[in-house]
C-alpha positions in Angstrom: -42.2 -6.4 15.2 -43.8 -3.1 16.2 -41.7 0.3 15.6 -39.3 -1.4 13.4 -37.2 1.0 11.0 -35.1 0.5 8.5 -32.9 3.9 7.3 -30.0 4.2 4.5 -27.7 6.4 6.6 -24.1 7.9 5.5 -21.0 6.6 7.5 -20.8 10.0 9.1 -24.4 9.5 10.6 -23.5 5.8 12.0 -20.1 6.9 13.6 -22.0 10.2 15.4 -23.3 11.2 18.4 -26.5 9.5 17.3 -25.0 6.1 18.0 -23.5 4.5 20.7 -22.5 0.8 20.0 -22.4 -2.4 22.2 -21.6 -5.7 21.5 -23.7 -8.2 23.9 -21.8 -10.4 25.5 -23.2 -13.6 23.5 -22.2 -12.3 20.3 -19.9 -14.6 18.2 -16.0 -13.0 18.4 -14.5 -10.7 16.0 -13.8 -13.2 13.2 -12.8 -11.1 10.1 -9.7 -12.3 8.6 -7.0 -10.0 6.8 -8.8 -11.0 3.3 -12.2 -9.5 4.6 -10.5 -6.1 5.8 -8.3 -6.0 2.5 -11.5 -6.4 0.3 -13.1 -4.3 2.5 -10.7 -1.5 1.6 -10.1 -2.7 -2.3 -14.3 -2.0 -2.6 -13.8 1.5 -1.3 -11.2 2.1 -3.4 -12.9 0.7 -6.4 -16.2 3.2 -5.4 -13.8 6.1 -5.1 -12.7 6.0 -8.5 -16.2 5.8 -9.7 -17.5 8.5 -12.2 -21.3 8.3 -10.8 -22.4 10.0 -7.9 -24.3 6.8 -6.5 -23.3 6.0 -2.8 -21.3 3.0 -2.0 -23.8 0.6 0.1 -21.9 -1.2 2.7 -24.6 -3.5 3.5 -26.9 -3.2 6.7 -26.7 -3.7 10.7 -29.2 -5.0 13.1 -29.5 -2.8 16.4 -31.7 -2.9 19.7 -32.5 0.5 20.3 -34.9 0.7 23.3 -34.7 4.5 23.3 -34.9 5.9 19.8 -34.3 9.5 21.2 -31.2 8.1 22.7 -27.8 6.7 21.2 -27.3 3.6 23.1 -28.1 0.4 20.8 -27.1 -3.1 21.2 -25.3 -4.5 17.8 -27.3 -7.8 16.7 -25.7 -8.1 13.4 -22.7 -6.0 12.1 -20.3 -6.2 14.5 -17.4 -7.4 11.9 -18.2 -4.5 9.7 -18.2 -1.9 12.4 -14.9 -3.2 14.3 -13.3 -3.4 10.9 -14.4 0.3 10.1 -13.5 1.3 13.6 -10.2 -0.2 12.9 -9.8 1.3 9.5 -10.6 4.6 11.0 -8.3 4.7 13.3 -5.3 4.0 11.1 -6.4 6.9 9.3 -6.3 9.0 12.3 -2.9 7.5 13.6 -1.4 8.3 9.7 -2.6 11.9 9.7 0.0 14.2 9.1 -2.6 17.0 9.9 -3.4 16.9 13.9 -6.7 18.8 13.6 -7.5 16.0 10.9 -6.3 13.3 13.4 -8.4 14.7 16.4 -11.5 15.1 14.1 -11.3 11.4 12.7 -10.3 10.4 16.6 -13.9 11.7 17.5 -15.5 9.6 15.2 -13.8 6.9 17.2 -14.2 8.2 20.7 -16.6 10.6 21.3 -15.2 13.6 23.4 -16.3 14.6 26.8 -18.4 18.1 26.6 -17.6 21.4 28.5 -21.0 21.2 29.9 -21.4 17.5 30.2 -21.3 16.0 33.7 -20.3 12.8 32.0 -17.1 11.3 33.6 -14.4 11.0 30.4 -14.9 9.9 26.7 -17.0 7.4 25.2 -16.3 5.3 22.7 -18.2 4.6 19.9 -18.1 1.1 19.7 -17.8 -1.1 22.9 -16.9 -4.3 21.7 -17.6 -7.7 23.9 -16.4 -7.5 27.9 -13.3 -9.6 27.0 -11.9 -7.6 24.0 -12.7 -3.9 25.6 -9.4 -3.0 27.3 -7.5 -4.7 24.1 -9.3 -2.8 21.8 -9.3 0.6 23.8 -5.4 0.0 24.2 -4.6 -0.9 20.6 -7.1 1.0 18.3 -9.3 3.2 20.1 -6.6 5.2 21.7 -4.9 7.9 20.0 -1.8 6.5 18.0 -2.1 3.0 19.3 -2.2 1.5 15.6 1.3 2.7 15.2 2.7 -0.7 17.3 -0.5 -3.1 16.5 1.5 -5.2 14.0 4.2 -5.8 16.6 2.3 -7.8 19.2 3.2 -10.9 19.7 0.5 -13.8 20.5 1.4 -13.5 24.0 -0.8 -10.3 24.1 -3.0 -10.9 21.3 -3.8 -13.9 22.8 -7.3 -14.8 21.2 -8.6 -15.2 18.2 -10.3 -12.0 17.9 -7.3 -10.2 19.1 -5.2 -11.5 17.0 -7.9 -10.6 14.1 -7.9 -7.3 15.2 -3.8 -7.1 15.3 -3.6 -8.9 12.0 -6.2 -6.5 10.4 -4.7 -3.3 11.6 -1.7 -4.2 10.4 -2.5 -5.4 6.8 -4.7 -2.0 6.6 -2.0 0.1 8.2 0.6 -1.3 5.4 -2.1 -0.5 2.8 -2.8 3.1 3.8 0.8 3.9 4.7 1.9 3.2 1.0 -0.6 6.1 -0.3 0.1 9.6 -0.3 -1.4 12.3 2.2 -4.1 13.6 -0.3 -4.9 9.5 -1.3 -6.0 9.2 2.2 -7.9 12.3 2.8 -9.8 11.4 -0.3 -10.8 8.0 0.9 -11.7 9.1 4.1 -14.0 11.8 2.4 -15.8 9.1 0.6 -15.9 6.9 3.4 -17.6 9.3 5.4 -20.0 11.0 2.9 -20.7 8.5 0.2 -20.6 5.4 1.7 -24.3 4.1 3.5 -25.4 1.2 5.7 -28.7 0.1 6.4 -29.6 0.5 9.4 -32.5 -1.8 10.9 -33.6 -0.6 14.7 -36.3 -2.1 16.6 -36.7 -1.3 20.5 -36.6 -5.1 21.7 -34.5 -8.4 21.6 -36.7 -10.8 20.8 -37.9 -9.0 17.4 -34.0 -8.3 16.5 -33.4 -12.2 16.9 -36.2 -12.6 14.4 -34.6 -10.2 11.9 -31.5 -11.8 12.5 -32.6 -15.4 12.0 -34.5 -14.0 8.6 -31.2 -12.5 7.5 -29.3 -15.6 7.9 -31.9 -17.7 6.0 -31.0 -15.5 3.4 -27.6 -15.8 3.1 -25.9 -13.9 5.6 -22.2 -14.9 6.3 -22.9 -16.2 9.7 -21.6 -19.7 11.1 -24.4 -22.5 12.2 -22.6 -22.2 15.9 -23.3 -18.7 16.1 -27.3 -19.5 15.0 -26.5 -22.2 17.7 -25.4 -19.7 20.6 -27.9 -16.8 19.7 -30.8 -19.6 20.2 -29.4 -21.0 23.5 -28.5 -17.4 25.4 -32.2 -16.1 24.0 -33.7 -18.7 26.0 -31.7 -18.5 29.1 -33.5 -16.4 32.0 -32.2 -12.8 31.5 -30.6 -12.8 34.8 -28.0 -15.5 34.1 -27.8 -14.2 30.3 -24.1 -12.8 31.1 -22.8 -15.7 32.4 -24.2 -18.6 30.3 -22.7 -16.1 27.6 -19.2 -16.2 29.3 -19.7 -19.9 29.4 -20.3 -20.3 25.6 -17.4 -17.9 24.9 -15.0 -19.4 27.1 -15.8 -22.7 25.1 -15.2 -21.1 21.8 -12.0 -19.5 22.8 -10.5 -22.6 24.2 -11.6 -24.7 21.5 -10.7 -22.2 18.9 -13.1 -20.7 16.4 -12.2 -22.6 13.5 -12.5 -25.9 15.5 -15.8 -24.9 17.2 -18.1 -26.4 14.3 -16.0 -29.5 14.3 -17.2 -30.1 18.3 -20.9 -29.5 17.5 -20.8 -32.1 14.4 -18.5 -34.5 17.2 -21.7 -33.8 19.9 -24.0 -34.6 17.3 -22.5 -38.1 16.2 -22.3 -38.8 20.0 -25.8 -38.0 20.7 -27.2 -39.5 17.5 -24.6 -42.6 16.9 -25.5 -42.1 12.9 -23.3 -39.9 10.2 -24.4 -36.7 9.1 -26.9 -36.8 6.4 -27.3 -32.6 6.0 -25.6 -29.4 6.6 -25.0 -29.0 10.7 -27.0 -26.4 10.7 -30.3 -28.2 10.1 -29.1 -31.3 11.7 -27.9 -30.4 15.2 -31.2 -28.4 16.1 -33.7 -31.3 15.0 -30.9 -34.1 16.9 -29.7 -32.4 19.8 -30.3 -28.8 20.7 -34.4 -28.4 20.1 -35.0 -30.6 23.0 -33.2 -28.4 25.4 -34.4 -25.6 24.0 -38.1 -26.1 24.0 -37.9 -27.5 27.9 -36.8 -24.6 28.9 -33.1 -26.6 29.8 -30.7 -24.2 27.4 -28.5 -23.4 30.3 -28.2 -27.2 30.8 -27.0 -27.6 27.6 -24.6 -25.0 27.8 -23.9 -26.9 31.3 -23.7 -30.6 31.0 -23.0 -30.7 27.1 -20.9 -28.0 25.5 -19.1 -27.1 28.6 -17.8 -31.2 29.3 -17.5 -31.9 25.5 -15.2 -28.8 24.9 -13.1 -29.1 27.8 -12.7 -33.0 26.2 -12.2 -31.8 22.6 -9.6 -29.7 23.9 -7.5 -32.5 25.2 -7.9 -34.7 22.2 -5.8 -31.6 20.4 -3.6 -30.9 23.4 -3.4 -33.9 25.7 -2.4 -32.9 29.0 -4.7 -34.1 32.4 -1.3 -33.2 34.4 1.5 -34.8 35.3 0.5 -37.7 38.0 1.6 -41.3 36.8 -1.9 -42.4 36.3 -2.7 -40.0 33.6 0.6 -40.4 31.3 -0.8 -43.4 29.8 -3.7 -41.4 28.7 -2.2 -38.6 27.9 0.0 -40.5 25.4 -2.6 -42.1 23.6 -4.5 -38.7 23.0 -1.3 -37.9 21.5 -1.1 -40.7 19.3 -4.8 -40.8 18.0 -4.2 -37.0 16.9 -1.4 -38.1 14.9 -4.0 -40.5 12.9 -4.4 -39.1 9.2 -8.3 -38.6 10.2 -10.6 -37.4 12.9 -13.5 -39.6 12.8 -12.3 -41.3 16.2 -12.5 -38.2 17.8 -16.6 -38.8 19.2 -15.5 -42.0 20.5 -12.8 -40.2 22.6 -15.3 -37.6 23.5 -17.8 -39.5 24.4 -15.1 -41.4 27.0 -13.4 -38.4 28.1 -17.3 -37.4 29.0 -18.5 -40.5 30.6 -15.5 -41.2 32.7 -13.7 -38.0 33.1 -12.2 -38.9 36.3 -11.2 -42.7 35.6 -7.6 -43.1 34.1 -7.8 -46.7 34.5 -11.1 -46.7 32.2 -9.9 -44.3 30.0 -6.4 -46.1 29.6 -7.9 -49.3 28.6 -10.3 -47.8 26.2 -8.1 -45.3 24.6 -5.7 -47.9 24.2 -8.1 -49.9 22.1 -9.3 -47.1 20.3 -5.9 -46.0 19.0 -5.6 -49.8 17.8 -9.0 -49.6 16.1 -7.6 -46.2 14.4 -4.4 -47.5 13.8 -5.9 -50.7 12.0 -8.4 -48.8 9.9 -5.8 -46.2 8.8 -3.0 -49.3 7.9 -5.6 -50.9 5.7 -6.6 -48.0 4.0 -10.6 -48.1 5.0 -12.7 -45.7 3.0 -14.5 -43.1 5.1 -17.8 -44.8 4.5 -17.1 -47.7 6.0 -14.5 -46.6 8.6 -17.4 -44.1 10.0 -19.9 -47.3 9.9 -17.2 -49.1 12.1 -17.1 -46.0 14.4 -21.2 -46.0 14.5 -21.6 -49.6 15.4 -19.2 -49.2 17.9 -20.9 -46.0 19.2 -24.5 -47.7 19.7 -23.0 -50.6 21.6 -21.3 -48.4 24.0 -24.0 -46.3 24.6 -26.4 -49.3 25.8 -23.3 -51.3 27.5 -23.4 -52.0 31.3 -19.8 -52.6 30.8 -18.3 -50.6 27.9 -14.9 -52.1 27.9 -16.9 -55.7 27.3 -18.1 -54.1 23.9 -17.1 -56.6 21.0 -16.8 -53.9 18.5 -14.4 -52.1 20.6 -11.9 -54.9 19.4 -10.5 -56.1 16.1 -12.0 -59.1 14.2 -10.0 -62.0 13.2 -10.1 -60.2 9.5 -9.1 -56.9 10.4 -6.5 -58.4 12.3 -5.5 -60.3 9.4 -5.7 -58.1 6.7 -3.6 -55.3 9.1 -0.8 -58.0 9.5 -0.8 -58.3 5.8 -0.2 -54.9 5.0 2.3 -54.2 7.7 4.2 -56.9 6.4 4.2 -55.9 2.6 5.9 -52.7 0.9 4.6 -50.1 3.1 7.0 -47.4 1.9 4.6 -48.1 -1.4 1.1 -49.0 -0.1 1.0 -46.5 2.6 0.4 -42.6 2.2 3.8 -40.8 3.7 1.8 -39.7 6.9 0.4 -43.5 7.6 3.9 -44.5 7.0 5.4 -42.1 9.6 2.5 -42.9 11.9 3.5 -46.7 11.8 7.3 -46.0 12.3 7.3 -43.4 15.0 4.9 -45.9 16.7 7.3 -48.6 16.2 10.4 -46.7 17.1 8.5 -45.4 20.8 7.7 -49.6 21.0 11.4 -49.7 20.7 12.3 -47.1 22.7 10.3 -48.3 25.7 8.3 -45.2 25.1 8.5 -41.8 23.1 11.8 -40.8 23.4 11.5 -37.7 21.3 8.8 -35.4 20.2 7.3 -37.1 16.9 6.8 -33.9 15.1 5.6 -35.3 11.5 6.3 -32.4 9.6 10.3 -32.5 10.7 10.8 -36.5 9.9 11.3 -38.0 6.9 11.4 -41.6 5.9 14.6 -43.0 5.0 15.6 -46.5 2.9 19.3 -48.0 3.7 19.3 -49.8 0.8 18.8 -47.2 -1.7 15.5 -46.8 -3.9 17.8 -46.7 -7.1 21.8 -47.4 -6.1 24.4 -46.2 -8.2 25.6 -48.8 -11.1 28.8 -49.1 -9.6 27.4 -48.9 -6.0 28.4 -52.1 -3.6 24.3 -52.4 -3.1 24.2 -53.7 -6.5 26.6 -56.4 -5.4 24.9 -57.2 -2.4 21.3 -57.3 -3.5 20.5 -58.5 -6.7 17.4 -57.4 -8.8 15.1 -59.3 -7.5 16.1 -58.9 -3.9 15.7 -55.1 -4.0 12.5 -55.3 -5.6 11.5 -58.0 -2.6 12.7 -55.6 0.6 13.6 -52.0 -0.6 10.3 -50.7 0.4 9.2 -52.8 3.4 9.8 -52.3 7.2 13.0 -53.7 7.4 14.7 -51.5 5.4 13.2 -48.3 6.6 14.2 -45.8 9.1 13.4 -42.2 10.6 15.9 -39.2 10.3 15.2 -35.4 10.2 14.6 -34.2 6.6 17.8 -32.1 5.9 19.8 -36.0 6.8 17.6 -37.8 4.7 18.4 -35.3 1.4 22.1 -35.7 2.6 22.0 -39.2 2.8 20.5 -40.3 -0.5 22.4 -43.2 -2.6 25.7 -43.3 -0.3 26.9 -46.4 0.7 25.8 -48.1 3.8 29.0 -47.4 6.0 29.0 -43.5 4.8 25.3 -43.2 5.6 26.0 -44.4 8.8 28.9 -42.8 10.0 28.1 -39.5 8.6 24.4 -39.0 8.2 22.7 -41.0 10.7 24.2 -39.5 13.5 23.1 -35.9 14.7 26.1 -33.5 14.8 26.7 -34.3 18.6 27.0 -37.8 17.2 23.8 -39.2 19.1 21.1 -40.5 17.3 17.6 -39.3 17.9 15.4 -42.3 16.8 15.5 -45.8 18.0 15.1 -47.4 14.6 18.0 -45.6 13.5 20.0 -46.7 16.3 19.3 -50.4 15.8 20.6 -49.9 12.3 24.2 -48.4 13.2 24.6 -51.6 15.0 24.8 -53.1 12.1 28.5 -53.7 10.7 26.7 -54.2 7.1 23.6 -54.2 5.5 22.6 -57.3 3.4 19.4 -59.4 2.7 19.8 -61.5 6.0 19.9 -58.5 8.3 17.2 -56.8 6.7 15.0 -60.0 6.7 16.2 -60.5 10.3 15.3 -56.9 11.2 11.4 -57.1 8.8 10.7 -60.3 11.3 11.5 -58.6 14.9 10.2 -55.4 13.7 6.7 -57.0 12.4 6.7 -58.7 15.7 6.6 -55.8 17.7 4.3 -54.3 16.1 1.8 -57.5 16.1 2.2 -57.6 19.7 1.9 -53.6 20.2 -1.2 -53.9 18.6 -2.6 -57.5 19.7 -2.8 -58.5 16.0 -2.2 -62.0 16.8 -4.8 -64.8 15.7 -6.5 -66.2 18.4 -5.8 -69.6 17.0 -2.6 -69.2 18.7 -0.3 -69.7 15.6 2.7 -68.0 15.6 2.1 -65.4 13.2 5.0 -63.2 13.5 7.2 -66.3 12.5 5.1 -67.1 9.9 5.1 -65.4 6.3 7.0 -61.8 7.4 7.2 -60.9 3.8 3.1 -61.0 3.2 3.8 -63.3 0.2 
């Protein structure tokens, strides 16, 4: 670690001709959120109001600076602060009423070409990752560009880092625009003269990464995937560094930074078929990554693991394999799985999507049975530990099976089927959490409609009782259903349907005829849900109607999820009340 230097510098030195910063391709994207940007501004404002003369310490940055006499420096750690400070300076520049002041601030952001220089054009003080250069230039570094930064749509700010730049610029501009010109000038002076950063420089990348690792071990805010990236990209050949950094960034952008760690957790589960015992940062290298890096196969990890699993992951979130008929069942199963109230099923889906990416028949069969298993675990209220163990046992068998579709653990046991039937036959409105209940009812609605006739957006759907939970004392409901009958039937499948939330609030305790004609129909006189259409065909709502509907709906779910007992007993015709 020779030639290492660490120097306290005021910010006016950091944003000067002594430094031209570049964010390497392999670095993580810009990820500071609005709260981080505004906290920085608040901290600077608080420091401005202090009586002491001590400078405000802004942390440290780690740079690779091969030639101490030249300004060029790669940022190994510190891009979040440097990028946010650049945005802050750009906002102060564009709010400045004094043109000379605006020009001076702009030269902190973009170094103007000198009259005697042969260099072409201006040079930005900070160059972000290649994929963000144009956006950062057009909406931050160009004079006046932050004026419209907050109006950019997601179609323009089309990635997580670009949205972060937009959102932080908008927030900082709003906060600073509320201050007077004198207040902004005082802040600028304090920022440049009385704010310091520890600048750590080293002439080579390997020593910088060692420093970076030490800093992370001491608690600096880096995600585990950032550390994995540094390890992988630092292990590929220099000629391939840009290529694999781009591949990594493409995968992260596709999955989304918020989901990226989840992807690595799922990969770890697929590789080990064991539940996590400690944090990802400790487990993933030992269980997955080190085998690739230590054997010189870091590039293979990106090509054969990260790339393939990231593609599969995105398909579980937004199911689409294309419009071809053979892929429609696959899309449908993934859509249903995504609506399950947990994501513990996803490593199993990823395993299948990576193992058989071009086999729609296999995926149709496998994912259909996985959805059945996931639904049963959800319906039965299986706790997290037992649910993960169930998936762990299944995955172990799948990974060594000659024919994965023949693995017995992929199917429900007789006990699991019986328990599922009992839960579905009972007072589901009381026993199921709301998301689970909506899942069961939308699944049932799709069966009745012979396919999903609507987009089942759970946040827009509510569950309605036909027989109200608390009918009025003078209502016809009290005549049609006595206390015991209401207790028995109110919360079962036979008495439930789906509505949009506005309609549900309106329907409430109305009589059946009024509910049916006024609230169960849309404004155009149509019915969105097959479950609701079924109710509209009934002239009245009685015990016999609910009993018959309960039996029919339960039979449909038992058939759909293959919950029949293997002893050929007609379970659907048995005691469908669950008693």
